[in-house]
N, C-alpha and C positions, 0 to 999 in steps of 0.2 A: 660072826654076828656083825651086821652092817652098822657102821658108825655114823652118827649124825654129822652133817656138814656144819661145823661150828660157826662158820661165817654167816650162814643163812638161817640157822635155827638156834642160835645161842640165847642165853638169858638176857633180860633187859638190865642194863647197868647205867648208873649216872656217870657222865663224863663231860668234857668240854672240848669242842672242836672249833678252833678259831676259823678254819676254812668254811665250814658250814654256817657258822654264825655270820660271817661276812657275806656269804651268798644270800642268806636269809635277809640280811639288812639291805642288800642291793635290790633284791626282789621286792621288798617292802616299799622301798623308795619308788620303784617303777610302778607298783600298784597304786601308791598314793598319787603319783602324777596322773595316772589314768583316771582315778576317782575324781580328782579335782578339775582336770582340764579336758579330758577326752569325752565327747558326748556324741559319738558316732554310733552306727548300727553294727559295727564289727569288733573294733578293738575293745571298746568298753565292755560289751556283754560276753564276748567269746575269748579274746586274747586274755582278758582279765581273769576269766575262769581257768584258762589253760595255765597261767602263771601262778594262780593262788594255790594249786595243789603242790607245786614246786616249793612255794614259800613255806607251806605247812611242813613239808617233808624236811627241808633244810633246817627249819626252826627246831623240829624235834631232834634231828640228828646232831644238832649243835650241843644238846644237853643230855641226850640219852644214847647209849651204845646199844643199837638194835640192828638186826639184820635188814638189809635193804628191801627184800621181798616182803617181809612181815610189815614193815613200816609203809611201804608203797600200797599194799593191799588195805591196810588200816586207813590210810589217808583217802584212798578211793572210796571205800565203803562209807566213811564218814561223810564225804562229799555227796555220795548218792543219797544217804539218809536225809541230809539237809535239803536236797532238791525234792525228794518225795514229800517232806514236810511242807514245802512250798506248794506242791500240787494240792495238798489237803488244806491249804490256807490256815496252817496251824496258828499263826500269829493272831488272826481274827478269832479263831475258835477259843484261844486262851484269853481273849479279852485284852490283848496287848497291842492292838492296832495303833494306839497313841504312844507306844513305847519305842522311841527311836533306836535304842540299843538292841531291842529284840528284833526289830525290822532289819537292822544292819547285820546282825549275826546270822539270823535265819533267812532273811530276805523274803521276797514274795514273787510269784509268777513262775510257774514251772515251764521249763523249756527242754525238749529232747536234745537240742544242740548243746545245752550246758553239760549234759551227761557225756556227750561225745568229747567236749573240750576237756573235761576232767580226765577222761580215759586217755586221751592223747597226751595230756600233761604227765600222767603217771607212767605211760609207756616211754616217754622221753627220759624220765628219771631212770627207769630200769635199763634203758639202752646206755645212758651215760655211766651208770654204776657198773654195768657189765664191761664196758670198754675200760673203765678204770681198773676193774678186777683183773683184766687181761694185761695189766701192766703198761697201758698206753699213757698212764699218768695224766688223765684229763683233770683230775682234782689234786694232782701232786703239788707239793709246796713249790717246786721249781716253776711250774706253769701257772701257779695261783695268781701271781702278780699280773700276768697277761690277761687272765680271765677277769680279774677285778677291774682292770683298765677297760676291758670290753663292756662290762656292766656300767661303768661310769659313763662311757661314751654313749651307751644306749640311753642312760638316764638323761644325759644332756640333750640327746636327739629327741627324746620324748618331750622334754621341756619345750624345745623350740617348736616341735610339731603341734603339741597341745595348745600352746599359746596361739598358734596360727588357727586352731580350731575355732577360736572365739571370733575370728574375723569373717566378714562376708563382704561381697561386692554389691554395689547398686549400679545397675546399667540403665542409662537414660538417654543415650545417644540415639536410640531408635525413634524417640519422640521428635528429636530435632531433624532426623532424616525424613520423617513424615512431613513435617512442615516445609522442609526444603523442596520435597516433591510437590506438595500442594501449591507452593508459590510459583512453581515452574509451569503450572497448568495455564493454557491459553485456549480461547475458543478454537475448537477443531483439533486440539491436542490429542495424541494417543495416550490417554490417561493410564491404561494398563501398562504400556511400555515404560512410561515414566516411573511408575511405582515399582515396577519390576527392577529397573536399574538403580533407583535411588533408595528404595526401602528394602526390598527383599534381597537383592544381591549384596547390599552393604549391611545387612542385619548383623547385630552382635551374635556371638555364639549362643547365648541363652534364647534370644529371640528367634533364631533359626530353628531351635528345638521346638518352640511353640508354634512356629509356622508349620512345621511338619506335623506336630500333634493335632493342631486344630484345622489343618488343611486350608490355610490362608493362601489365597492366590492374588495376583495382580488384577485379575478380572473382577474378583470380589471387591477390591478397593474401588475400582472404577465404577462398579454398579452402585455401591453405597454412597459414594460422593455425588453421583448423578441423582439418586433418590432423595438425599437429605442435604441439599446445598446450604440451607439456612443454619442447620445444626452445626455443620463443620465450620462455617464462617464464624460462629459464635463460641467455638470450643477452644480456640487457641490460647486465650489469656489464662484461663484456669489451668490448662494442661502444662503450660510453661511455668506457672507458679508452683505446681505440684512436683515437677522434677527438680525444683530448687529446695526441696524439703529434706535433703539427706540427713541433716542434723536431727530433725524431728523423728525421722524413721529410726535412726540409730538409738535415740533416746527411748523410743517405745520398745525396741528389741531389748535394750538394757533393762527396762522395767519388767519385761517378760522373763528375762534371765533371773532377776531378783526373786520373782514369784516362783519360777520353775528353773532351778539351776541345771537341770538335766537337758536343757534345750539343745537340740542339734541345729546349728546355724545353717542357713541357706542363702544363696545369692538371690538378689531381688532384681527382676527385669521389669522395667516400666516401658510400655509401648502403647501405640494406638493401632489396634487391629481393625477388624471389620465386623464387630458384633458377634464374634465366635464365642468369647468368654470375657467376663469382667474380672475373673480371678481364677487361677488354677495352679497346679504344681506339677513338677516332673521330678521323680526320684528314681535313680538307678544306682549301679555300683559306683559310678564315678561322680555323679552330679546330684545336687539337691537344689532345686530351682523353684522360685515363686515368680509368677507372672501376674502383673496387674494391667488390665486394659483400660486406658483412660477414656476411651469412647463411652465407657459406662461411668467412670468415677471422676471425671473432670467436669461434671455437670453441676452448675449452681444456678442461682436465681437469674443470672444474665444469659443463660444458655437457652436457645430457642429449641423447644422439643415438640412443637405443634405438628411436626410432620410425622410423628410416630403414633402408633395405636395406644390404647389405654393401658395395656399390659406393660409396654415399654416405659410409658410415662410413670407408671407405678414403680417400676424397677428403678428409674432415675431418682424418684422421690426418696428412696431408701439407701441410695448409694452413699458410701462413707469410705473414702480412700484409706484413711489410717486404720480403721477397724478391719478393712478388707486385708490389709497387709498382715495384721496379726492373725486374722481368721485363717488365711492361707498358710502362714507359718505354723500354726497349730496342726493343720492338715499334714504338714511335713513330719511333725512329731508322731502323728498317728501311723505313718508309714515306716518310721525308722527305729522304733523301739521294740523290735522283736516280733516274731511270728504270732504270739498270743494276742498282742495288741492289735496287729493288723486284722486278725481273724474277728475280733470283737466289732470292728468297724465295717467288715465286708460280708456280714451274714446276709441271708436272703429275706430276713424279716423286717418289717417296718421299723421296729425299735432300733435296729442297727443303723439304718439310714438317718433316722431322726437324731440320734446321738452323734453320729458322724458329722452332721452339719450344725447341730445345736451346741455342742461343746465348744467348738471354735468361736461361735457367736458369744457364748457366755464368757469365755476367757478374754475375748477382745473387749467386751464391755467393762471388765475389770481394769484392763490396761488403758483403755481410751474411753472413758465414760461420756465424753462429749457427744451430743447428738443421740439419735436413736436409729432404729432400722425402719423408720417410716410407717406406712399404713399398716403393715401386718403386725407391728408391735402395738399400735393403738387398738386395732381390732382384737388382737389376742388378749390384751389386758381386759377389754370390755366383755369379751365372751369366753374367758378362760375356763369357767366352770363347765360350760357346755362342751367346749373343745376337749377338756380333760376327760370327760365321760366318754366321748366318742373315741378318743385316742386309746383309752384304756381297753376298749373292746376290740381294737384292731392291732394292738402292739405286736402280737406274735403271728400276724398274718403277713402274707407277701403282698407286694404292690405299694406304690407310693403316690398314685395319681391325685388323691385328694389333698396330700400333705406337701409333696415336694416335686420340683421340676415340672410344674404343671401350668406354665404360662399360656399354653395353647389350649388347655382343656378346662380350666377352672372357670366357674360362673358364679357370680353373686357373693364372692368373698375375695380377700387378697390372696395373691399367689404365695406359695412356699411357707405356709403356716407351720410346717414341720420344723423349720429353723427356730421359730419362736418357742414351740413346745419343747424341743430338745434342750434349748437354753434354760427353760424353766425347770426341767428335771435336774439339769446340772446345778442350777442355783439352789434347788431344794437340798441336794446332796451336800453342797458346800455349806449351807447354813447349819445343817445338822452335824457336820463333821469339821467345822472350821477350827476347832481347838487342836485338831491334828495338824502338825506342821507339814505333813506330806499330802494334805488334802488336794492340792492342785495337781500333784504328780498322780494321785489316784484317779483323778477325773480325766486327765489327758491320757495316761497310760491305762486306759480301761481294759480290764482283762475278763472279769466275770460279770457279764452284762445283767443277768437276772439279780445277782446279789447287789449290784450297783443300783438298779431300779428300786429294789426293796429297801435298801438303806437310805435312799433319797426321801422315802416317805411321801413322795409327791401324790401318789394316788390313794393315800389313806385319808378317809373322810374325817 
């Protein structure tokens, strides 16, 4: 008769293992550091999940004598169940959306990659336990002190790395490079060559990225300076004033962090382009960048804009440097908080685009309420009822030409009214759910777009 393997199939018994307890404690410290300080798109969502199954495993083994396979499978199944509950938004269905403990324990936002992280974590546990069972003494008392020291060093490393996560750089030398090139111009000068040498060739690393992304060329600079001489002559004072506002920018980002602690920081590059974009972002595996073009946002009452058409003058009227910084930083969050969030903002329906632009506008208005967004805000408030009815019929249709990115096609109304409408939907959701401490997180990390619109109550008469 075949005997059972006592090590892997024995009964559950209470015990105390100092080694597993210390491992659990070390893992808990690392997880706590991640939760408090890491706000990236990889370590926080995926490494955290990879380690949490190890934490649960070690915590149970510290007090219960149970076979490794049994416990590993149990931890994995438990993790899977929690993730499936997130898929069905069980917290909302149980009416616990305002319960911080429930949201912390169960979480929200299903991710297939989370299941993979759990699986890899449990697989790592089984490999280590197997090595230990083969007498290589990974968890032996003799080697335990070394492993604890490694965990301590990891914790210290995480602390330093995590604190660094809060920092970001502000690049402004590119504005000074522009004016150096501009001051070099003389009648008959080769403007393109001068801007190539002094602006493009000397560009900061972030500005080089945006030069590539926006296809900015020295010939573009030469053409724009030739077409709008009065404008550029009147732009200098405000542009130099704005690059001297680093303290104000950092204060605004700090306010955003207070409102939304999960913020993923991004470096901010301030430059003068050639009307390719007033604000945009670049996010990849290594970089998170915000770019602000001062040819759009250094315009004030002393700037001469008479050389431009009505659409551009309208755009200038609503430019707001500080709000644009926050607006673009919220776009970074939309791209860095997981696949489900990105999917919500990149659908092919109008509502996806309206909320993608409107939510950053809404958050920016909370952080920097000074000023407004010009004509389209005034028009939107005046005709909101009519606009709401029109938008309601088009929410789930494709195409944005009436609402967004329509400076060349719109007639008889302000451009980009979708920004205003998206902000109004976000504001309605905020007002109805502001008692929830995570309401800003829910708005920025938008996951289920239909539920969000319904809960906003914006289209309810």
